[in-house]
mmCIF file as Biopython writes it, N, C-alpha, C and O atoms, coordinates in Angstrom:
data_model
#
loop_
_atom_site.group_PDB
_atom_site.id
_atom_site.type_symbol
_atom_site.label_atom_id
_atom_site.label_alt_id
_atom_site.label_comp_id
_atom_site.label_asym_id
_atom_site.label_entity_id
_atom_site.label_seq_id
_atom_site.pdbx_PDB_ins_code
_atom_site.Cartn_x
_atom_site.Cartn_y
_atom_site.Cartn_z
_atom_site.occupancy
_atom_site.B_iso_or_equiv
_atom_site.auth_seq_id
_atom_site.auth_asym_id
_atom_site.pdbx_PDB_model_num
ATOM 1   N N  . MET A ? 1  ? 1.039   -1.486 -0.280  1.0 0.0 1  A 1 
ATOM 2   C CA . MET A ? 1  ? -0.146  -0.011 -0.218  1.0 0.0 1  A 1 
ATOM 3   C C  . MET A ? 1  ? 0.946   1.191  -0.093  1.0 0.0 1  A 1 
ATOM 4   O O  . MET A ? 1  ? 2.109   1.104  0.302   1.0 0.0 1  A 1 
ATOM 5   N N  . LYS A ? 2  ? 0.098   2.558  -0.630  1.0 0.0 2  A 1 
ATOM 6   C CA . LYS A ? 2  ? 0.996   3.603  -0.992  1.0 0.0 2  A 1 
ATOM 7   C C  . LYS A ? 2  ? 0.170   4.740  -0.704  1.0 0.0 2  A 1 
ATOM 8   O O  . LYS A ? 2  ? -1.054  4.643  -0.788  1.0 0.0 2  A 1 
ATOM 9   N N  . VAL A ? 3  ? 0.736   5.813  -0.370  1.0 0.0 3  A 1 
ATOM 10  C CA . VAL A ? 3  ? -0.217  6.670  -0.508  1.0 0.0 3  A 1 
ATOM 11  C C  . VAL A ? 3  ? -1.012  7.298  -1.525  1.0 0.0 3  A 1 
ATOM 12  O O  . VAL A ? 3  ? -0.186  7.597  -2.387  1.0 0.0 3  A 1 
ATOM 13  N N  . GLY A ? 4  ? -2.172  7.678  -1.926  1.0 0.0 4  A 1 
ATOM 14  C CA . GLY A ? 4  ? -2.651  7.462  -3.319  1.0 0.0 4  A 1 
ATOM 15  C C  . GLY A ? 4  ? -3.701  6.746  -3.206  1.0 0.0 4  A 1 
ATOM 16  O O  . GLY A ? 4  ? -4.828  7.170  -3.459  1.0 0.0 4  A 1 
ATOM 17  N N  . ASP A ? 5  ? -3.380  5.317  -2.721  1.0 0.0 5  A 1 
ATOM 18  C CA . ASP A ? 5  ? -4.285  4.072  -3.101  1.0 0.0 5  A 1 
ATOM 19  C C  . ASP A ? 5  ? -5.970  4.147  -2.610  1.0 0.0 5  A 1 
ATOM 20  O O  . ASP A ? 5  ? -6.223  4.676  -1.527  1.0 0.0 5  A 1 
ATOM 21  N N  . LEU A ? 6  ? -6.613  3.828  -3.099  1.0 0.0 6  A 1 
ATOM 22  C CA . LEU A ? 6  ? -8.051  3.638  -2.797  1.0 0.0 6  A 1 
ATOM 23  C C  . LEU A ? 6  ? -8.438  2.590  -2.118  1.0 0.0 6  A 1 
ATOM 24  O O  . LEU A ? 6  ? -8.680  1.548  -2.727  1.0 0.0 6  A 1 
ATOM 25  N N  . VAL A ? 7  ? -8.598  2.683  -0.430  1.0 0.0 7  A 1 
ATOM 26  C CA . VAL A ? 7  ? -8.803  1.466  0.447   1.0 0.0 7  A 1 
ATOM 27  C C  . VAL A ? 7  ? -10.411 1.283  0.718   1.0 0.0 7  A 1 
ATOM 28  O O  . VAL A ? 7  ? -11.246 2.178  0.589   1.0 0.0 7  A 1 
ATOM 29  N N  . ASN A ? 8  ? -10.613 0.202  1.041   1.0 0.0 8  A 1 
ATOM 30  C CA . ASN A ? 8  ? -11.693 -0.281 1.972   1.0 0.0 8  A 1 
ATOM 31  C C  . ASN A ? 8  ? -11.615 -0.577 2.894   1.0 0.0 8  A 1 
ATOM 32  O O  . ASN A ? 8  ? -10.645 -1.333 2.959   1.0 0.0 8  A 1 
ATOM 33  N N  . SER A ? 9  ? -12.282 -0.415 4.236   1.0 0.0 9  A 1 
ATOM 34  C CA . SER A ? 9  ? -12.248 -0.503 5.851   1.0 0.0 9  A 1 
ATOM 35  C C  . SER A ? 9  ? -12.600 -2.114 6.153   1.0 0.0 9  A 1 
ATOM 36  O O  . SER A ? 9  ? -13.722 -2.565 5.918   1.0 0.0 9  A 1 
ATOM 37  N N  . THR A ? 10 ? -11.859 -2.669 6.525   1.0 0.0 10 A 1 
ATOM 38  C CA . THR A ? 10 ? -12.429 -3.909 6.887   1.0 0.0 10 A 1 
ATOM 39  C C  . THR A ? 10 ? -12.462 -4.396 8.114   1.0 0.0 10 A 1 
ATOM 40  O O  . THR A ? 10 ? -12.597 -5.589 8.386   1.0 0.0 10 A 1 
ATOM 41  N N  . HIS A ? 11 ? -12.330 -3.407 8.976   1.0 0.0 11 A 1 
ATOM 42  C CA . HIS A ? 11 ? -12.053 -3.392 10.590  1.0 0.0 11 A 1 
ATOM 43  C C  . HIS A ? 11 ? -13.848 -3.459 10.758  1.0 0.0 11 A 1 
ATOM 44  O O  . HIS A ? 11 ? -14.595 -2.712 10.126  1.0 0.0 11 A 1 
ATOM 45  N N  . ALA A ? 12 ? -14.372 -4.626 11.847  1.0 0.0 12 A 1 
ATOM 46  C CA . ALA A ? 12 ? -15.558 -4.921 11.990  1.0 0.0 12 A 1 
ATOM 47  C C  . ALA A ? 12 ? -15.896 -4.193 12.732  1.0 0.0 12 A 1 
ATOM 48  O O  . ALA A ? 12 ? -17.039 -4.519 13.051  1.0 0.0 12 A 1 
ATOM 49  N N  . LEU A ? 13 ? -15.403 -2.796 13.580  1.0 0.0 13 A 1 
ATOM 50  C CA . LEU A ? 13 ? -16.123 -1.887 14.120  1.0 0.0 13 A 1 
ATOM 51  C C  . LEU A ? 13 ? -15.844 -0.637 13.646  1.0 0.0 13 A 1 
ATOM 52  O O  . LEU A ? 13 ? -15.793 0.324  14.413  1.0 0.0 13 A 1 
ATOM 53  N N  . ASP A ? 14 ? -15.656 -0.536 12.463  1.0 0.0 14 A 1 
ATOM 54  C CA . ASP A ? 14 ? -15.042 0.690  11.648  1.0 0.0 14 A 1 
ATOM 55  C C  . ASP A ? 14 ? -16.170 0.974  10.930  1.0 0.0 14 A 1 
ATOM 56  O O  . ASP A ? 14 ? -16.464 -0.017 10.261  1.0 0.0 14 A 1 
ATOM 57  N N  . ARG A ? 15 ? -17.014 1.968  10.748  1.0 0.0 15 A 1 
ATOM 58  C CA . ARG A ? 15 ? -18.069 2.360  10.013  1.0 0.0 15 A 1 
ATOM 59  C C  . ARG A ? 15 ? -17.840 2.979  8.512   1.0 0.0 15 A 1 
ATOM 60  O O  . ARG A ? 15 ? -18.584 2.926  7.532   1.0 0.0 15 A 1 
ATOM 61  N N  . SER A ? 16 ? -16.734 3.499  8.649   1.0 0.0 16 A 1 
ATOM 62  C CA . SER A ? 16 ? -16.153 4.060  7.324   1.0 0.0 16 A 1 
ATOM 63  C C  . SER A ? 16 ? -15.936 2.967  6.463   1.0 0.0 16 A 1 
ATOM 64  O O  . SER A ? 16 ? -15.612 1.828  6.798   1.0 0.0 16 A 1 
ATOM 65  N N  . THR A ? 17 ? -16.171 3.466  5.146   1.0 0.0 17 A 1 
ATOM 66  C CA . THR A ? 17 ? -15.946 2.468  4.063   1.0 0.0 17 A 1 
ATOM 67  C C  . THR A ? 17 ? -14.884 2.762  3.208   1.0 0.0 17 A 1 
ATOM 68  O O  . THR A ? 17 ? -13.931 2.036  3.491   1.0 0.0 17 A 1 
ATOM 69  N N  . LEU A ? 18 ? -14.632 3.549  2.246   1.0 0.0 18 A 1 
ATOM 70  C CA . LEU A ? 18 ? -13.726 3.883  1.164   1.0 0.0 18 A 1 
ATOM 71  C C  . LEU A ? 18 ? -13.103 4.777  1.708   1.0 0.0 18 A 1 
ATOM 72  O O  . LEU A ? 18 ? -13.725 5.317  2.623   1.0 0.0 18 A 1 
ATOM 73  N N  . GLY A ? 19 ? -11.943 5.221  1.479   1.0 0.0 19 A 1 
ATOM 74  C CA . GLY A ? 19 ? -11.027 6.276  1.554   1.0 0.0 19 A 1 
ATOM 75  C C  . GLY A ? 19 ? -9.851  6.294  0.859   1.0 0.0 19 A 1 
ATOM 76  O O  . GLY A ? 19 ? -9.600  5.184  0.391   1.0 0.0 19 A 1 
ATOM 77  N N  . LEU A ? 20 ? -8.770  7.401  0.532   1.0 0.0 20 A 1 
ATOM 78  C CA . LEU A ? 20 ? -7.623  7.316  0.083   1.0 0.0 20 A 1 
ATOM 79  C C  . LEU A ? 20 ? -6.464  7.343  1.029   1.0 0.0 20 A 1 
ATOM 80  O O  . LEU A ? 20 ? -6.652  8.222  1.870   1.0 0.0 20 A 1 
ATOM 81  N N  . ILE A ? 21 ? -5.455  6.773  1.185   1.0 0.0 21 A 1 
ATOM 82  C CA . ILE A ? 21 ? -4.517  6.816  1.969   1.0 0.0 21 A 1 
ATOM 83  C C  . ILE A ? 21 ? -3.889  7.676  1.611   1.0 0.0 21 A 1 
ATOM 84  O O  . ILE A ? 21 ? -3.459  7.600  0.460   1.0 0.0 21 A 1 
ATOM 85  N N  . VAL A ? 22 ? -3.504  9.068  2.571   1.0 0.0 22 A 1 
ATOM 86  C CA . VAL A ? 22 ? -2.740  10.489 2.672   1.0 0.0 22 A 1 
ATOM 87  C C  . VAL A ? 22 ? -1.430  10.466 2.976   1.0 0.0 22 A 1 
ATOM 88  O O  . VAL A ? 22 ? -0.532  11.089 2.409   1.0 0.0 22 A 1 
ATOM 89  N N  . ALA A ? 23 ? -1.337  9.642  3.999   1.0 0.0 23 A 1 
ATOM 90  C CA . ALA A ? 23 ? 0.307   9.783  4.614   1.0 0.0 23 A 1 
ATOM 91  C C  . ALA A ? 23 ? 0.297   8.003  5.362   1.0 0.0 23 A 1 
ATOM 92  O O  . ALA A ? 23 ? -0.533  7.278  5.911   1.0 0.0 23 A 1 
ATOM 93  N N  . TYR A ? 24 ? 1.657   7.926  4.991   1.0 0.0 24 A 1 
ATOM 94  C CA . TYR A ? 24 ? 2.276   6.551  5.763   1.0 0.0 24 A 1 
ATOM 95  C C  . TYR A ? 24 ? 3.682   7.355  6.831   1.0 0.0 24 A 1 
ATOM 96  O O  . TYR A ? 24 ? 4.503   8.164  6.398   1.0 0.0 24 A 1 
ATOM 97  N N  . GLU A ? 25 ? 3.599   6.828  8.267   1.0 0.0 25 A 1 
ATOM 98  C CA . GLU A ? 25 ? 4.461   7.308  8.952   1.0 0.0 25 A 1 
ATOM 99  C C  . GLU A ? 25 ? 4.693   5.830  9.754   1.0 0.0 25 A 1 
ATOM 100 O O  . GLU A ? 25 ? 3.859   5.067  10.241  1.0 0.0 25 A 1 
ATOM 101 N N  . HIS A ? 26 ? 6.062   5.749  9.695   1.0 0.0 26 A 1 
ATOM 102 C CA . HIS A ? 26 ? 6.643   4.265  10.654  1.0 0.0 26 A 1 
ATOM 103 C C  . HIS A ? 26 ? 7.074   4.826  11.585  1.0 0.0 26 A 1 
ATOM 104 O O  . HIS A ? 26 ? 7.071   4.069  12.555  1.0 0.0 26 A 1 
ATOM 105 N N  . ASP A ? 27 ? 7.579   6.098  11.882  1.0 0.0 27 A 1 
ATOM 106 C CA . ASP A ? 27 ? 7.779   6.652  13.392  1.0 0.0 27 A 1 
ATOM 107 C C  . ASP A ? 27 ? 6.280   6.482  14.388  1.0 0.0 27 A 1 
ATOM 108 O O  . ASP A ? 27 ? 5.143   6.953  14.346  1.0 0.0 27 A 1 
ATOM 109 N N  . PRO A ? 28 ? 7.001   5.575  15.225  1.0 0.0 28 A 1 
ATOM 110 C CA . PRO A ? 28 ? 5.414   5.287  16.191  1.0 0.0 28 A 1 
ATOM 111 C C  . PRO A ? 28 ? 5.365   6.833  17.085  1.0 0.0 28 A 1 
ATOM 112 O O  . PRO A ? 28 ? 4.338   7.147  17.687  1.0 0.0 28 A 1 
ATOM 113 N N  . THR A ? 29 ? 6.316   7.526  17.083  1.0 0.0 29 A 1 
ATOM 114 C CA . THR A ? 29 ? 5.914   8.602  18.190  1.0 0.0 29 A 1 
ATOM 115 C C  . THR A ? 29 ? 5.030   9.951  17.305  1.0 0.0 29 A 1 
ATOM 116 O O  . THR A ? 29 ? 4.850   11.010 17.906  1.0 0.0 29 A 1 
ATOM 117 N N  . LYS A ? 30 ? 4.603   9.806  16.084  1.0 0.0 30 A 1 
ATOM 118 C CA . LYS A ? 30 ? 3.871   10.486 15.256  1.0 0.0 30 A 1 
ATOM 119 C C  . LYS A ? 30 ? 2.692   10.299 14.646  1.0 0.0 30 A 1 
ATOM 120 O O  . LYS A ? 30 ? 2.129   10.983 13.791  1.0 0.0 30 A 1 
ATOM 121 N N  . ARG A ? 31 ? 2.242   8.877  15.398  1.0 0.0 31 A 1 
ATOM 122 C CA . ARG A ? 31 ? 0.796   8.355  14.707  1.0 0.0 31 A 1 
ATOM 123 C C  . ARG A ? 31 ? 0.392   7.575  15.661  1.0 0.0 31 A 1 
ATOM 124 O O  . ARG A ? 31 ? 1.256   7.460  16.530  1.0 0.0 31 A 1 
ATOM 125 N N  . SER A ? 32 ? -0.835  6.819  15.925  1.0 0.0 32 A 1 
ATOM 126 C CA . SER A ? 32 ? -1.314  5.631  16.455  1.0 0.0 32 A 1 
ATOM 127 C C  . SER A ? 32 ? -0.878  4.410  16.325  1.0 0.0 32 A 1 
ATOM 128 O O  . SER A ? 32 ? -0.846  3.821  15.244  1.0 0.0 32 A 1 
ATOM 129 N N  . PRO A ? 33 ? -0.369  3.755  17.814  1.0 0.0 33 A 1 
ATOM 130 C CA . PRO A ? 33 ? -0.047  2.740  17.453  1.0 0.0 33 A 1 
ATOM 131 C C  . PRO A ? 33 ? -0.257  1.471  16.714  1.0 0.0 33 A 1 
ATOM 132 O O  . PRO A ? 33 ? -1.396  1.072  16.960  1.0 0.0 33 A 1 
ATOM 133 N N  . SER A ? 34 ? 0.405   0.636  15.870  1.0 0.0 34 A 1 
ATOM 134 C CA . SER A ? 34 ? 0.413   -0.094 15.143  1.0 0.0 34 A 1 
ATOM 135 C C  . SER A ? 34 ? -0.274  0.370  13.860  1.0 0.0 34 A 1 
ATOM 136 O O  . SER A ? 34 ? -0.654  -0.521 13.100  1.0 0.0 34 A 1 
ATOM 137 N N  . CYS A ? 35 ? -0.475  1.584  13.531  1.0 0.0 35 A 1 
ATOM 138 C CA . CYS A ? 35 ? -1.257  2.164  12.729  1.0 0.0 35 A 1 
ATOM 139 C C  . CYS A ? 35 ? -0.665  3.333  11.692  1.0 0.0 35 A 1 
ATOM 140 O O  . CYS A ? 35 ? -0.889  4.543  11.721  1.0 0.0 35 A 1 
ATOM 141 N N  . ASP A ? 36 ? 0.276   2.466  10.646  1.0 0.0 36 A 1 
ATOM 142 C CA . ASP A ? 36 ? 0.899   3.248  9.828   1.0 0.0 36 A 1 
ATOM 143 C C  . ASP A ? 36 ? 0.511   4.229  8.610   1.0 0.0 36 A 1 
ATOM 144 O O  . ASP A ? 36 ? 1.199   5.022  7.967   1.0 0.0 36 A 1 
ATOM 145 N N  . TYR A ? 37 ? -0.726  3.909  8.544   1.0 0.0 37 A 1 
ATOM 146 C CA . TYR A ? 37 ? -1.457  4.584  7.463   1.0 0.0 37 A 1 
ATOM 147 C C  . TYR A ? 37 ? -2.402  5.478  7.778   1.0 0.0 37 A 1 
ATOM 148 O O  . TYR A ? 37 ? -3.340  5.044  8.445   1.0 0.0 37 A 1 
ATOM 149 N N  . ARG A ? 38 ? -2.411  6.827  7.421   1.0 0.0 38 A 1 
ATOM 150 C CA . ARG A ? 38 ? -3.603  7.901  7.411   1.0 0.0 38 A 1 
ATOM 151 C C  . ARG A ? 38 ? -4.479  7.862  6.043   1.0 0.0 38 A 1 
ATOM 152 O O  . ARG A ? 38 ? -4.172  7.872  4.851   1.0 0.0 38 A 1 
ATOM 153 N N  . VAL A ? 39 ? -5.875  7.806  6.847   1.0 0.0 39 A 1 
ATOM 154 C CA . VAL A ? 39 ? -6.696  7.545  5.352   1.0 0.0 39 A 1 
ATOM 155 C C  . VAL A ? 39 ? -7.914  8.702  5.378   1.0 0.0 39 A 1 
ATOM 156 O O  . VAL A ? 39 ? -8.685  8.518  6.320   1.0 0.0 39 A 1 
ATOM 157 N N  . LYS A ? 40 ? -8.092  9.328  4.920   1.0 0.0 40 A 1 
ATOM 158 C CA . LYS A ? 40 ? -8.910  10.089 4.668   1.0 0.0 40 A 1 
ATOM 159 C C  . LYS A ? 40 ? -10.685 9.519  4.143   1.0 0.0 40 A 1 
ATOM 160 O O  . LYS A ? 40 ? -10.805 8.868  3.105   1.0 0.0 40 A 1 
ATOM 161 N N  . TRP A ? 41 ? -11.355 9.710  4.609   1.0 0.0 41 A 1 
ATOM 162 C CA . TRP A ? 41 ? -12.661 8.630  4.157   1.0 0.0 41 A 1 
ATOM 163 C C  . TRP A ? 41 ? -13.522 9.461  3.083   1.0 0.0 41 A 1 
ATOM 164 O O  . TRP A ? 41 ? -13.780 10.651 3.266   1.0 0.0 41 A 1 
ATOM 165 N N  . LEU A ? 42 ? -13.829 8.948  2.265   1.0 0.0 42 A 1 
ATOM 166 C CA . LEU A ? 42 ? -14.676 9.517  1.300   1.0 0.0 42 A 1 
ATOM 167 C C  . LEU A ? 42 ? -15.858 10.106 1.706   1.0 0.0 42 A 1 
ATOM 168 O O  . LEU A ? 42 ? -16.151 11.213 1.255   1.0 0.0 42 A 1 
ATOM 169 N N  . ASN A ? 43 ? -16.563 9.550  2.468   1.0 0.0 43 A 1 
ATOM 170 C CA . ASN A ? 43 ? -18.529 9.957  2.556   1.0 0.0 43 A 1 
ATOM 171 C C  . ASN A ? 43 ? -18.201 9.215  4.076   1.0 0.0 43 A 1 
ATOM 172 O O  . ASN A ? 43 ? -18.552 8.038  4.156   1.0 0.0 43 A 1 
ATOM 173 N N  . PRO A ? 44 ? -17.565 9.815  5.259   1.0 0.0 44 A 1 
ATOM 174 C CA . PRO A ? 44 ? -17.727 9.123  6.628   1.0 0.0 44 A 1 
ATOM 175 C C  . PRO A ? 44 ? -19.139 9.260  7.213   1.0 0.0 44 A 1 
ATOM 176 O O  . PRO A ? 44 ? -19.875 10.217 6.972   1.0 0.0 44 A 1 
ATOM 177 N N  . PRO A ? 45 ? -19.351 8.561  7.746   1.0 0.0 45 A 1 
ATOM 178 C CA . PRO A ? 45 ? -20.659 8.235  8.581   1.0 0.0 45 A 1 
ATOM 179 C C  . PRO A ? 45 ? -21.214 9.328  9.713   1.0 0.0 45 A 1 
ATOM 180 O O  . PRO A ? 45 ? -20.223 9.806  10.265  1.0 0.0 45 A 1 
ATOM 181 N N  . ARG A ? 46 ? -21.946 9.666  10.038  1.0 0.0 46 A 1 
ATOM 182 C CA . ARG A ? 46 ? -22.156 10.854 11.077  1.0 0.0 46 A 1 
ATOM 183 C C  . ARG A ? 46 ? -21.398 10.532 12.357  1.0 0.0 46 A 1 
ATOM 184 O O  . ARG A ? 46 ? -21.413 9.397  12.832  1.0 0.0 46 A 1 
ATOM 185 N N  . GLY A ? 47 ? -20.762 11.502 12.885  1.0 0.0 47 A 1 
ATOM 186 C CA . GLY A ? 47 ? -20.121 11.038 14.222  1.0 0.0 47 A 1 
ATOM 187 C C  . GLY A ? 47 ? -18.801 10.510 14.051  1.0 0.0 47 A 1 
ATOM 188 O O  . GLY A ? 47 ? -18.135 10.422 15.082  1.0 0.0 47 A 1 
ATOM 189 N N  . CYS A ? 48 ? -18.210 10.095 12.847  1.0 0.0 48 A 1 
ATOM 190 C CA . CYS A ? 48 ? -17.183 9.444  12.536  1.0 0.0 48 A 1 
ATOM 191 C C  . CYS A ? 48 ? -16.336 10.906 11.918  1.0 0.0 48 A 1 
ATOM 192 O O  . CYS A ? 48 ? -16.728 11.966 11.430  1.0 0.0 48 A 1 
ATOM 193 N N  . PRO A ? 49 ? -14.986 10.317 12.231  1.0 0.0 49 A 1 
ATOM 194 C CA . PRO A ? 49 ? -13.878 11.538 11.774  1.0 0.0 49 A 1 
ATOM 195 C C  . PRO A ? 49 ? -13.583 11.343 10.288  1.0 0.0 49 A 1 
ATOM 196 O O  . PRO A ? 49 ? -13.601 10.245 9.732   1.0 0.0 49 A 1 
ATOM 197 N N  . PRO A ? 50 ? -13.284 12.625 9.635   1.0 0.0 50 A 1 
ATOM 198 C CA . PRO A ? 50 ? -12.993 12.526 8.220   1.0 0.0 50 A 1 
ATOM 199 C C  . PRO A ? 50 ? -11.535 11.789 7.856   1.0 0.0 50 A 1 
ATOM 200 O O  . PRO A ? 50 ? -11.296 11.435 6.702   1.0 0.0 50 A 1 
ATOM 201 N N  . TYR A ? 51 ? -10.550 11.585 8.986   1.0 0.0 51 A 1 
ATOM 202 C CA . TYR A ? 51 ? -9.170  11.179 8.714   1.0 0.0 51 A 1 
ATOM 203 C C  . TYR A ? 51 ? -9.033  9.926  10.177  1.0 0.0 51 A 1 
ATOM 204 O O  . TYR A ? 51 ? -9.571  10.044 11.278  1.0 0.0 51 A 1 
ATOM 205 N N  . SER A ? 52 ? -8.591  9.364  9.937   1.0 0.0 52 A 1 
ATOM 206 C CA . SER A ? 52 ? -8.037  8.214  10.959  1.0 0.0 52 A 1 
ATOM 207 C C  . SER A ? 52 ? -6.729  7.219  10.467  1.0 0.0 52 A 1 
ATOM 208 O O  . SER A ? 52 ? -6.488  6.804  9.334   1.0 0.0 52 A 1 
ATOM 209 N N  . TRP A ? 53 ? -5.980  6.994  11.737  1.0 0.0 53 A 1 
ATOM 210 C CA . TRP A ? 53 ? -4.901  6.117  11.411  1.0 0.0 53 A 1 
ATOM 211 C C  . TRP A ? 53 ? -5.454  4.535  11.261  1.0 0.0 53 A 1 
ATOM 212 O O  . TRP A ? 53 ? -6.448  4.043  11.796  1.0 0.0 53 A 1 
ATOM 213 N N  . ASN A ? 54 ? -4.798  4.107  10.653  1.0 0.0 54 A 1 
ATOM 214 C CA . ASN A ? 54 ? -5.210  2.180  10.360  1.0 0.0 54 A 1 
ATOM 215 C C  . ASN A ? 54 ? -3.761  1.849  10.267  1.0 0.0 54 A 1 
ATOM 216 O O  . ASN A ? 54 ? -2.695  2.456  10.163  1.0 0.0 54 A 1 
ATOM 217 N N  . SER A ? 55 ? -4.312  0.262  10.375  1.0 0.0 55 A 1 
ATOM 218 C CA . SER A ? 55 ? -3.357  -0.922 10.145  1.0 0.0 55 A 1 
ATOM 219 C C  . SER A ? 55 ? -3.319  -1.217 8.885   1.0 0.0 55 A 1 
ATOM 220 O O  . SER A ? 55 ? -4.339  -1.031 8.221   1.0 0.0 55 A 1 
ATOM 221 N N  . GLU A ? 56 ? -2.293  -1.675 8.348   1.0 0.0 56 A 1 
ATOM 222 C CA . GLU A ? 56 ? -2.422  -2.783 7.115   1.0 0.0 56 A 1 
ATOM 223 C C  . GLU A ? 56 ? -3.568  -3.919 7.187   1.0 0.0 56 A 1 
ATOM 224 O O  . GLU A ? 56 ? -4.087  -4.302 6.138   1.0 0.0 56 A 1 
ATOM 225 N N  . VAL A ? 57 ? -3.923  -4.405 8.318   1.0 0.0 57 A 1 
ATOM 226 C CA . VAL A ? 57 ? -4.557  -5.650 8.144   1.0 0.0 57 A 1 
ATOM 227 C C  . VAL A ? 57 ? -5.821  -5.091 8.201   1.0 0.0 57 A 1 
ATOM 228 O O  . VAL A ? 57 ? -6.762  -5.874 8.077   1.0 0.0 57 A 1 
ATOM 229 N N  . TRP A ? 58 ? -6.076  -3.831 8.372   1.0 0.0 58 A 1 
ATOM 230 C CA . TRP A ? 58 ? -7.641  -3.424 8.431   1.0 0.0 58 A 1 
ATOM 231 C C  . TRP A ? 58 ? -8.038  -2.510 6.963   1.0 0.0 58 A 1 
ATOM 232 O O  . TRP A ? 58 ? -9.106  -1.911 6.836   1.0 0.0 58 A 1 
ATOM 233 N N  . LEU A ? 59 ? -6.844  -2.547 5.804   1.0 0.0 59 A 1 
ATOM 234 C CA . LEU A ? 59 ? -7.486  -2.084 5.150   1.0 0.0 59 A 1 
ATOM 235 C C  . LEU A ? 59 ? -7.337  -3.058 3.831   1.0 0.0 59 A 1 
ATOM 236 O O  . LEU A ? 59 ? -6.409  -3.862 3.751   1.0 0.0 59 A 1 
ATOM 237 N N  . GLU A ? 60 ? -7.933  -2.971 3.219   1.0 0.0 60 A 1 
ATOM 238 C CA . GLU A ? 60 ? -7.631  -3.439 1.631   1.0 0.0 60 A 1 
ATOM 239 C C  . GLU A ? 60 ? -8.082  -2.585 0.217   1.0 0.0 60 A 1 
ATOM 240 O O  . GLU A ? 60 ? -9.117  -1.958 -0.010  1.0 0.0 60 A 1 
ATOM 241 N N  . VAL A ? 61 ? -6.974  -2.802 -0.572  1.0 0.0 61 A 1 
ATOM 242 C CA . VAL A ? 61 ? -6.774  -2.148 -1.850  1.0 0.0 61 A 1 
ATOM 243 C C  . VAL A ? 61 ? -7.545  -2.058 -2.655  1.0 0.0 61 A 1 
ATOM 244 O O  . VAL A ? 61 ? -7.608  -3.098 -3.312  1.0 0.0 61 A 1 
ATOM 245 N N  . VAL A ? 62 ? -8.429  -1.067 -3.074  1.0 0.0 62 A 1 
ATOM 246 C CA . VAL A ? 62 ? -9.560  -1.329 -4.007  1.0 0.0 62 A 1 
ATOM 247 C C  . VAL A ? 62 ? -8.945  -0.935 -5.490  1.0 0.0 62 A 1 
ATOM 248 O O  . VAL A ? 62 ? -9.458  -1.212 -6.574  1.0 0.0 62 A 1 
ATOM 249 N N  . SER A ? 63 ? -8.094  -0.440 -5.331  1.0 0.0 63 A 1 
ATOM 250 C CA . SER A ? 63 ? -7.641  0.407  -6.893  1.0 0.0 63 A 1 
ATOM 251 C C  . SER A ? 63 ? -6.113  0.754  -6.209  1.0 0.0 63 A 1 
ATOM 252 O O  . SER A ? 63 ? -5.965  0.946  -5.002  1.0 0.0 63 A 1 
ATOM 253 N N  . GLU A ? 64 ? -5.169  0.789  -7.065  1.0 0.0 64 A 1 
ATOM 254 C CA . GLU A ? 64 ? -3.999  0.817  -7.102  1.0 0.0 64 A 1 
ATOM 255 C C  . GLU A ? 64 ? -3.610  2.608  -8.007  1.0 0.0 64 A 1 
ATOM 256 O O  . GLU A ? 64 ? -3.792  2.683  -9.222  1.0 0.0 64 A 1 
ATOM 257 N N  . SER A ? 65 ? -3.120  3.801  -7.244  1.0 0.0 65 A 1 
ATOM 258 C CA . SER A ? 65 ? -3.087  4.604  -7.822  1.0 0.0 65 A 1 
ATOM 259 C C  . SER A ? 65 ? -1.544  4.541  -8.866  1.0 0.0 65 A 1 
ATOM 260 O O  . SER A ? 65 ? -0.513  3.938  -8.570  1.0 0.0 65 A 1 
ATOM 261 N N  . ARG A ? 66 ? -1.779  5.286  -10.009 1.0 0.0 66 A 1 
ATOM 262 C CA . ARG A ? 66 ? -0.596  5.369  -11.176 1.0 0.0 66 A 1 
ATOM 263 C C  . ARG A ? 66 ? 0.021   6.329  -10.934 1.0 0.0 66 A 1 
ATOM 264 O O  . ARG A ? 66 ? 0.976   6.645  -11.644 1.0 0.0 66 A 1 
#
């Protein structure tokens, strides 16, 4: 996965669906624990933030950027 990829959330408790990876951060002092990818959700449900940090195991690439 890389910045620009369209992803789908597969986490059972996350109500967001499609989003774009907007950042990758390997430094654990600059992101949530075990979550390297910052995702901008395209249409977040009411009450959900427009961005979130996610683990690779919770994301499925829908389409790779060119």
